[in-house]
TORVEX-987729 format. One line per field, with one value per atom (N, C-alpha, C, O, CB): residue number from 1; residue in one letter; atom name; x negated, y negated, z. Coordinates in Angstrom, 3 decimals, padded with zeros to 6 digits. Glycine has a CB too. Layout:
residues N
num: [NUM, ...]
residuo: [A, ...]
atomo: [CA, ...]
x: [X, ...]
y: [Y, ...]
z: [Z, ...]
***
This chain:
residues 71
num: [1, 1, 1, 1, 1, 2, 2, 2, 2, 2, 3, 3, 3, 3, 3, 4, 4, 4, 4, 4, 5, 5, 5, 5, 5, 6, 6, 6, 6, 6, 7, 7, 7, 7, 7, 8, 8, 8, 8, 8, 9, 9, 9, 9, 9, 10, 10, 10, 10, 10, 11, 11, 11, 11, 11, 12, 12, 12, 12, 12, 13, 13, 13, 13, 13, 14, 14, 14, 14, 14, 15, 15, 15, 15, 15, 16, 16, 16, 16, 16, 17, 17, 17, 17, 17, 18, 18, 18, 18, 18, 19, 19, 19, 19, 19, 20, 20, 20, 20, 20, 21, 21, 21, 21, 21, 22, 22, 22, 22, 22, 23, 23, 23, 23, 23, 24, 24, 24, 24, 24, 25, 25, 25, 25, 25, 26, 26, 26, 26, 26, 27, 27, 27, 27, 27, 28, 28, 28, 28, 28, 29, 29, 29, 29, 29, 30, 30, 30, 30, 30, 31, 31, 31, 31, 31, 32, 32, 32, 32, 32, 33, 33, 33, 33, 33, 34, 34, 34, 34, 34, 35, 35, 35, 35, 35, 36, 36, 36, 36, 36, 37, 37, 37, 37, 37, 38, 38, 38, 38, 38, 39, 39, 39, 39, 39, 40, 40, 40, 40, 40, 41, 41, 41, 41, 41, 42, 42, 42, 42, 42, 43, 43, 43, 43, 43, 44, 44, 44, 44, 44, 45, 45, 45, 45, 45, 46, 46, 46, 46, 46, 47, 47, 47, 47, 47, 48, 48, 48, 48, 48, 49, 49, 49, 49, 49, 50, 50, 50, 50, 50, 51, 51, 51, 51, 51, 52, 52, 52, 52, 52, 53, 53, 53, 53, 53, 54, 54, 54, 54, 54, 55, 55, 55, 55, 55, 56, 56, 56, 56, 56, 57, 57, 57, 57, 57, 58, 58, 58, 58, 58, 59, 59, 59, 59, 59, 60, 60, 60, 60, 60, 61, 61, 61, 61, 61, 62, 62, 62, 62, 62, 63, 63, 63, 63, 63, 64, 64, 64, 64, 64, 65, 65, 65, 65, 65, 66, 66, 66, 66, 66, 67, 67, 67, 67, 67, 68, 68, 68, 68, 68, 69, 69, 69, 69, 69, 70, 70, 70, 70, 70, 71, 71, 71, 71, 71]
residuo: [X, X, X, X, X, X, X, X, X, X, X, X, X, X, X, X, X, X, X, X, X, X, X, X, X, X, X, X, X, X, X, X, X, X, X, X, X, X, X, X, X, X, X, X, X, X, X, X, X, X, X, X, X, X, X, X, X, X, X, X, X, X, X, X, X, X, X, X, X, X, X, X, X, X, X, X, X, X, X, X, X, X, X, X, X, X, X, X, X, X, X, X, X, X, X, X, X, X, X, X, X, X, X, X, X, X, X, X, X, X, X, X, X, X, X, X, X, X, X, X, X, X, X, X, X, X, X, X, X, X, X, X, X, X, X, X, X, X, X, X, X, X, X, X, X, X, X, X, X, X, X, X, X, X, X, X, X, X, X, X, X, X, X, X, X, X, X, X, X, X, X, X, X, X, X, X, X, X, X, X, X, X, X, X, X, X, X, X, X, X, X, X, X, X, X, X, X, X, X, X, X, X, X, X, X, X, X, X, X, X, X, X, X, X, X, X, X, X, X, X, X, X, X, X, X, X, X, X, X, X, X, X, X, X, X, X, X, X, X, X, X, X, X, X, X, X, X, X, X, X, X, X, X, X, X, X, X, X, X, X, X, X, X, X, X, X, X, X, X, X, X, X, X, X, X, X, X, X, X, X, X, X, X, X, X, X, X, X, X, X, X, X, X, X, X, X, X, X, X, X, X, X, X, X, X, X, X, X, X, X, X, X, X, X, X, X, X, X, X, X, X, X, X, X, X, X, X, X, X, X, X, X, X, X, X, X, X, X, X, X, X, X, X, X, X, X, X, X, X, X, X, X, X, X, X]
atomo: [N, CA, C, O, CB, N, CA, C, O, CB, N, CA, C, O, CB, N, CA, C, O, CB, N, CA, C, O, CB, N, CA, C, O, CB, N, CA, C, O, CB, N, CA, C, O, CB, N, CA, C, O, CB, N, CA, C, O, CB, N, CA, C, O, CB, N, CA, C, O, CB, N, CA, C, O, CB, N, CA, C, O, CB, N, CA, C, O, CB, N, CA, C, O, CB, N, CA, C, O, CB, N, CA, C, O, CB, N, CA, C, O, CB, N, CA, C, O, CB, N, CA, C, O, CB, N, CA, C, O, CB, N, CA, C, O, CB, N, CA, C, O, CB, N, CA, C, O, CB, N, CA, C, O, CB, N, CA, C, O, CB, N, CA, C, O, CB, N, CA, C, O, CB, N, CA, C, O, CB, N, CA, C, O, CB, N, CA, C, O, CB, N, CA, C, O, CB, N, CA, C, O, CB, N, CA, C, O, CB, N, CA, C, O, CB, N, CA, C, O, CB, N, CA, C, O, CB, N, CA, C, O, CB, N, CA, C, O, CB, N, CA, C, O, CB, N, CA, C, O, CB, N, CA, C, O, CB, N, CA, C, O, CB, N, CA, C, O, CB, N, CA, C, O, CB, N, CA, C, O, CB, N, CA, C, O, CB, N, CA, C, O, CB, N, CA, C, O, CB, N, CA, C, O, CB, N, CA, C, O, CB, N, CA, C, O, CB, N, CA, C, O, CB, N, CA, C, O, CB, N, CA, C, O, CB, N, CA, C, O, CB, N, CA, C, O, CB, N, CA, C, O, CB, N, CA, C, O, CB, N, CA, C, O, CB, N, CA, C, O, CB, N, CA, C, O, CB, N, CA, C, O, CB, N, CA, C, O, CB, N, CA, C, O, CB, N, CA, C, O, CB, N, CA, C, O, CB, N, CA, C, O, CB, N, CA, C, O, CB, N, CA, C, O, CB]
x: [-000.838, 000.000, -000.892, -001.882, 000.958, -000.540, -001.232, -000.517, 000.711, -001.281, -001.295, -000.708, -001.057, -002.186, -001.173, -000.078, -000.261, -000.023, 001.060, 000.706, -001.029, -000.929, -000.453, -001.088, -002.291, 000.661, 001.257, 000.337, -000.499, 002.644, 000.494, -000.359, -000.174, -001.042, -000.086, 000.920, 001.173, 000.491, 000.519, 002.660, -000.113, -000.790, -002.268, -002.891, -000.613, -002.822, -004.217, -005.174, -004.979, -004.573, -006.203, -007.209, -007.901, -008.356, -008.234, -007.979, -008.598, -007.851, -008.456, -008.664, -006.541, -005.745, -006.191, -006.387, -004.218, -006.349, -006.799, -008.164, -008.376, -006.858, -009.080, -010.427, -010.387, -011.043, -011.324, -009.623, -009.553, -008.967, -009.472, -008.714, -007.913, -007.314, -008.295, -008.361, -006.031, -009.053, -010.072, -011.146, -011.563, -010.707, -011.591, -012.608, -012.137, -012.941, -012.963, -010.828, -010.257, -009.958, -009.403, -008.992, -010.330, -010.211, -008.912, -008.662, -010.385, -008.081, -006.813, -007.016, -007.934, -005.807, -006.160, -006.177, -005.377, -004.150, -005.585, -006.078, -005.441, -005.872, -007.048, -005.780, -004.891, -005.141, -004.315, -003.172, -004.782, -004.871, -004.089, -003.446, -003.954, -004.983, -002.345, -001.650, -002.602, -002.576, -000.389, -003.433, -004.380, -005.355, -005.774, -005.155, -005.720, -006.643, -005.958, -006.559, -007.295, -004.717, -004.038, -003.130, -003.290, -003.240, -002.174, -001.181, -000.290, -000.533, -001.862, 000.724, 001.593, 002.330, 002.633, 000.785, 002.614, 003.371, 002.568, 001.432, 003.753, 003.139, 002.402, 002.297, 001.601, 003.044, 002.960, 002.879, 003.536, 004.632, 001.433, 002.867, 003.460, 003.018, 003.000, 003.114, 002.670, 002.200, 003.336, 004.285, 001.107, 003.217, 004.121, 003.565, 002.351, 004.261, 004.427, 003.959, 003.974, 004.927, 004.830, 002.905, 002.788, 002.957, 002.222, 001.403, 003.920, 004.258, 004.705, 004.979, 005.349, 004.776, 005.410, 006.717, 007.444, 004.460, 007.022, 008.255, 009.469, 009.420, 008.177, 010.547, 011.780, 012.649, 013.606, 012.567, 012.338, 013.174, 013.258, 014.281, 012.651, 012.215, 012.209, 013.347, 014.001, 010.891, 013.591, 014.678, 016.025, 016.845, 014.699, 016.253, 017.499, 017.676, 018.754, 017.532, 016.620, 016.695, 016.920, 017.666, 015.425, 016.290, 016.437, 017.882, 018.433, 015.522, 018.505, 019.889, 020.856, 021.824, 020.263, 020.609, 021.484, 021.501, 022.558, 021.044, 020.303, 020.185, 020.326, 020.237, 018.863, 020.544, 020.707, 019.574, 019.800, 022.041, 018.357, 017.174, 017.057, 017.135, 015.900, 016.871, 016.828, 015.471, 015.405, 017.184, 014.404, 013.068, 012.193, 011.908, 012.425, 011.783, 010.917, 010.156, 010.672, 011.738, 008.940, 008.152, 007.773, 006.955, 006.896, 008.350, 008.044, 007.693, 008.467, 009.249, 006.517, 006.100, 006.034, 005.182, 004.715, 006.928, 006.964, 006.207, 006.525, 008.416, 005.205, 004.417, 005.079, 005.730, 002.949, 004.909, 005.409, 004.232, 003.413, 006.282, 004.106, 003.050, 001.699, 000.684, 003.436, 001.659, 000.425, -000.689, -001.865, 000.706, -000.353, -001.390, -002.366, -003.515, -000.756, -001.953, -002.824, -004.024, -005.069, -002.030, -003.893, -004.991, -006.148, -007.284, -004.506, -005.890, -006.911, -007.750, -008.819, -006.279, -007.299, -007.989, -009.347, -010.051, -007.160]
y: [001.167, 000.000, -001.241, -001.301, 000.008, -002.210, -003.494, -004.433, -004.520, -004.093, -005.135, -006.004, -007.458, -007.786, -005.589, -008.325, -009.768, -010.278, -010.091, -010.456, -010.923, -011.387, -012.836, -013.711, -011.248, -013.079, -014.407, -015.348, -014.899, -014.332, -016.641, -017.639, -017.693, -018.212, -018.999, -017.177, -017.207, -016.060, -016.020, -017.163, -015.140, -013.999, -014.332, -014.884, -012.712, -014.006, -014.318, -013.730, -012.614, -013.793, -014.497, -014.053, -012.766, -011.990, -015.131, -012.542, -011.321, -010.075, -009.015, -011.359, -010.188, -009.059, -008.703, -007.530, -009.394, -009.713, -009.486, -008.809, -007.831, -010.816, -009.318, -008.734, -007.287, -006.423, -009.557, -007.022, -005.656, -004.685, -003.574, -005.629, -005.096, -004.218, -003.933, -002.807, -004.846, -004.938, -004.732, -003.767, -002.880, -006.065, -003.936, -003.043, -001.598, -000.674, -003.469, -001.409, -000.072, 000.442, 001.529, -000.062, -000.347, 000.112, -000.225, 000.288, 001.550, -001.074, -001.435, -002.520, -003.334, -001.908, -002.525, -003.524, -004.726, -004.745, -002.944, -005.734, -006.855, -008.184, -008.393, -006.827, -009.086, -010.458, -011.369, -011.045, -010.660, -012.496, -013.439, -014.474, -014.742, -014.136, -015.043, -016.076, -017.238, -017.817, -016.578, -017.573, -018.680, -018.407, -019.340, -018.924, -017.160, -016.798, -016.731, -017.061, -015.470, -016.310, -016.006, -017.125, -017.618, -014.749, -017.540, -018.526, -017.982, -016.891, -019.801, -018.721, -018.328, -017.016, -016.636, -018.227, -016.334, -015.090, -013.966, -013.710, -014.709, -013.295, -012.225, -010.945, -010.018, -011.919, -010.865, -009.663, -008.479, -008.597, -009.334, -007.334, -006.102, -005.781, -004.614, -004.953, -006.773, -006.561, -006.672, -007.433, -007.565, -005.893, -006.032, -007.152, -007.249, -004.680, -007.991, -009.107, -008.713, -008.101, -010.363, -009.074, -008.856, -010.219, -011.155, -008.181, -010.338, -011.634, -011.475, -010.367, -012.324, -012.592, -012.587, -013.369, -013.411, -013.186, -013.985, -014.760, -013.841, -012.806, -015.656, -014.213, -013.428, -013.811, -013.104, -013.616, -014.899, -015.395, -014.439, -014.403, -016.720, -013.671, -012.809, -011.800, -011.589, -012.085, -011.174, -010.202, -010.830, -010.246, -009.582, -012.009, -012.728, -013.025, -012.819, -014.029, -013.505, -013.831, -012.597, -012.651, -014.532, -011.503, -010.269, -009.801, -009.465, -009.169, -009.776, -009.321, -010.338, -009.957, -009.037, -011.615, -012.649, -012.625, -012.717, -014.023, -012.499, -012.524, -011.148, -011.024, -013.117, -010.123, -008.746, -008.323, -007.784, -008.587, -008.578, -008.216, -006.700, -006.033, -008.847, -006.154, -004.709, -004.102, -003.035, -004.363, -004.768, -004.213, -005.261, -006.315, -003.720, -004.946, -005.879, -005.103, -004.148, -007.050, -005.521, -004.900, -005.947, -006.823, -004.219, -005.872, -006.814, -006.002, -005.155, -007.790, -006.276, -005.666, -006.788, -007.672, -004.912, -006.755, -007.817, -007.382, -006.371, -008.188, -008.165, -007.895, -008.576, -009.610, -008.381, -007.997, -008.628, -009.112, -009.861, -007.659, -008.737, -009.217, -008.564, -009.024, -008.982, -007.526, -006.765, -007.633, -007.334, -005.598, -008.679, -009.490, -010.093, -010.355, -010.592, -010.315, -010.928, -010.039, -010.548, -011.223, -008.744, -007.832, -008.020, -007.681, -006.394, -008.556, -008.702, -009.957, -010.064, -008.704, -010.893, -012.171, -012.023, -013.015, -013.118]
z: [000.000, 000.000, 000.000, 000.728, 001.212, -000.806, -000.830, 000.129, 000.129, -002.277, 000.948, 001.965, 001.717, 001.352, 003.350, 001.919, 001.876, 003.286, 003.840, 000.834, 003.872, 005.250, 005.261, 004.673, 005.982, 005.928, 006.021, 006.798, 007.583, 006.691, 006.578, 007.224, 008.735, 009.436, 006.639, 009.249, 010.687, 011.434, 012.664, 010.943, 010.707, 011.321, 011.497, 010.590, 010.462, 012.640, 012.958, 011.921, 011.441, 014.351, 011.587, 010.630, 011.055, 010.214, 010.431, 012.363, 012.870, 012.418, 012.263, 014.383, 012.203, 011.721, 010.303, 009.986, 011.754, 009.459, 008.089, 008.093, 007.375, 007.305, 008.889, 008.950, 009.423, 008.841, 009.878, 010.472, 011.007, 009.985, 009.824, 012.291, 009.299, 008.291, 007.159, 006.666, 007.728, 006.746, 005.713, 006.188, 005.443, 005.314, 007.418, 007.982, 007.978, 007.858, 009.405, 008.111, 008.129, 006.721, 006.558, 008.963, 005.696, 004.315, 003.603, 002.512, 004.287, 004.193, 003.564, 002.510, 002.615, 004.622, 001.502, 000.428, 000.914, 000.812, -000.923, 001.446, 002.136, 001.524, 001.226, 003.634, 001.341, 000.896, 001.787, 002.111, -000.631, 002.187, 002.986, 002.060, 000.971, 004.058, 002.494, 001.722, 001.439, 000.353, 002.480, 002.413, 002.240, 001.098, 000.413, 003.538, 000.883, -000.191, -001.548, -002.570, 000.114, -001.557, -002.814, -003.285, -004.402, -002.671, -002.453, -002.868, -003.967, -004.484, -003.337, -004.322, -005.442, -005.233, -004.102, -006.685, -006.321, -006.334, -005.679, -006.079, -007.774, -004.683, -004.018, -004.834, -004.420, -002.716, -005.968, -006.800, -006.127, -005.579, -007.120, -006.166, -005.651, -004.232, -003.839, -006.555, -003.480, -002.110, -001.100, -001.288, -001.767, -000.025, 001.116, 001.980, 002.159, 001.932, 002.515, 003.343, 004.813, 005.297, 003.115, 005.515, 006.956, 007.607, 007.292, 007.351, 008.511, 009.096, 010.536, 010.998, 008.280, 011.237, 012.561, 012.518, 013.511, 013.630, 011.387, 011.236, 011.145, 010.480, 009.991, 011.807, 011.769, 010.572, 010.258, 013.067, 009.912, 008.820, 007.632, 006.948, 008.352, 007.375, 006.198, 006.213, 005.192, 006.098, 007.362, 007.465, 007.167, 006.458, 008.845, 007.702, 007.460, 005.975, 005.419, 008.267, 005.341, 003.912, 003.050, 002.072, 003.470, 003.399, 002.625, 002.632, 001.584, 003.180, 003.823, 003.902, 003.308, 002.650, 005.345, 003.529, 002.994, 001.467, 000.844, 003.494, 000.871, -000.588, -001.225, -002.447, -000.979, -000.424, -000.889, -001.814, -002.898, -001.603, -001.363, -002.128, -002.180, -001.148, -001.514, -003.378, -003.551, -003.204, -002.592, -004.965, -003.587, -003.349, -002.693, -003.262, -004.666, -001.498, -000.784, 000.281, 000.861, -000.149, 000.525, 001.577, 002.602, 002.318, 001.003, 003.781, 004.853, 006.096, 006.543, 005.127, 006.642, 007.900, 008.918, 008.823, 007.768, 009.889, 010.892, 012.132, 012.759, 011.251, 012.466, 013.667, 014.852, 014.707, 013.501, 015.998, 017.211, 018.015, 017.484, 018.038, 019.232, 020.108, 019.833, 020.357, 021.534, 019.040, 018.802, 018.217, 018.423, 017.864, 017.507, 016.862, 017.857, 017.501, 016.054, 019.064, 020.070, 020.403, 020.809, 021.341, 020.242, 020.536, 019.566, 019.900, 020.493, 018.365, 017.347, 017.516, 016.915, 016.002, 018.307, 018.453, 019.090, 019.280, 019.263]
***
């Protein structure tokens, strides 16, 4: 799975995922259309938008408090 890390997620998360061999890009590095990547975020808005707009295909991984361990 290709991951796009949202700007609200700590940079340490991106680094750790890369160290573990994951295909990771941060929004700050990429910008624009995320392509076929699943987004990793701490924002709750994505779930609301997905259901409201009845999006058929989307990959959203919402982090909770776990991100603090990576700092």
